[in-house]
C-alpha positions, 0 to 999 in steps of 0.5 A: 511684557518684558522680554517679548519680541516684535518680529516682522515678515515683509513680503513684496506682493508678486514682486517681479510681475508687480514691477513689470506692471509698475513700469508698463501701465498697460499691463496693470489688471492683466495676467502677467507672467514673468518667465524664461523664454526658452522651451525649458523656462520656468515661471519666476512670478505671476501676477494675481490676475494670472494666478486665478488661472492656476499659474504659479512660480516654478511652473514650466513656462509651457504649462503656464501658457496652456493654463493662461493663453491670454497671459502676457509673458515677459522675460525677467529683468533682474537688474531692475528687480535688484534696483527696486529691492535695494530701495525697499530694503534701505527703507527697512534698515532705517527702522532697524539694523536687524534685517534678514533678507530671504530673497529680493522680495521678502525679509524678517525684521526685528523691531523690538528695540525700535519701539521707543522711536517708532511705536510697536511692531504693527506701527512700524509695519504699517509705516513701511507699507505706506512708504514703499507704496508711496515712494516705490509704487509697490505693495507689501504684505506684513506679518507681525508676531513674537516669533519668525514662524508666526510672522511668516504665516501671518504675512501669507494670510494677509496677501495681497497688500494686507497686514496681520498681527498675532497678539502678544502671548497669542502665538499658540492660539493663532497657529492652532486652527491652521493645517499642519502643512503651514509649519516649516518642514512639513511637506507632503510625506510628513503631512501624510504621516501625521494624517495617519495619526489623526493629526491635521491641524497645528493645534492637534500636533501641539497637544499630541504626545511627542512619543507618538509623533516620534514613532511616525517621524523620528525623535528629532523631527518630532521634537522640532515640529511639536515645539513649533506647533506650540509656538516655540521658535527662538530663532533670532533675526540674523542680519545680512551675511556676506556673499559666499560666492558670485556667479552666473549660469545658463540653462540652454534651450537646446543641449550643446555639445563640444568646446566650441559651442560652450566657450562663447557662453562661458565667456559671457558668464565670466564677464557677468560674474566679473561685473557683479564682483566689481559692483559688490566691491569684491575680488575672489581667488577661487573660480568654479565651473559647473556643468550639467549634462542632459541626463542631469548629471552635475560636475564641478571643477575649481581652481585657486588663482595666485591673487584675487580678481574681479576681471572677466578675462582672468575669470574666463581664463580660469574657467576655460582651463577647468572646461578642459577637465570635463567630458565635452562629447556629451550633450550639456544642458547647463553651464555656470561660473562662480567666484568665491574666496573673497579678499579685501581690495588692494591697490594695483593688485596683480591678477596673476603673479606673472602679470605686472602690476601695471598691466593689472592697473590697465585692466582695472581702468578698462573695466571701470570705463566699460562699467561706466558706459554700461551703467549709462547706456545699458548692460550690453552696450559694451561687451567682448567682440567674441560675443558679437556673434550672439546677435 
């Protein structure tokens, strides 16, 4: 048994939709679809009741409405999802520091070193499932295995609200009867290429000569997939990495043209980005503007500030300057702002070299006051007057 790992994959079931049902009891048992409200919106999540109608994540909202006309369609509430995700992940970290988030609703945990305190992987998974249900009100599906691949597949097979454990030493046997599409890196094209070789199940791929697979997929892909099929997945659970950028973007319901039409959206995004920076305790020096045109052409422009900032006015000023560097007489589908190049906080750090420290301190005080009010009364309780026209 020496050297064996205990890897968990924990996945909150239909997370966004489940949160809506948790907060609004009248929605429980009904087909709930969390989706963008615009004509170009997509489905963020669907309850299991909605999935019976064929509604799936990433599906256009228009199609979801056709498939499930009796569904309850609600707009996403990301601050609420982030809040509950944070509570759940805090529980995970009570059992191990080796938590690798994949999204707000799923994560890998390495609990190998936690066995003496909490028992084996199955015991930890079951304890966390019970705690999340009792303390947060959400259900978690869990997979327990020696490798990441098998743990992820196991949790998928256990959905919803289930736990599947792959016995120690049994990874290859567990994988063998499953379709090759279960393997990471096997999409429709690769699946079709393997089918031409008569390979449909993971066990068949594990037994296939690597040279035969390489002739169809190339040597690198063949080596990788055959190894996975044999249960060889040495990847470690990597704890959270610091954010590389913080930002906000918006896809418009109808294309916009011209600087005047885009600036209010740019300002709102700059303010949201700055608020997220302050919530994360970050300041950044690089401001990036992203513009996607109606033909899906994407352009980016960036600049580096003289000093790091978490102030919405500074982010907006930099983004507005970059807007002057892009073509604005073409219809725009999406616009976004992000900040990167993070630096440690410093007391009374000037936002620009020409801005006195006293002015920076005043801006910081104003931002702190605005954040405090918005935390208490809602994120839009106070916002720039320029944005009032959006109402």
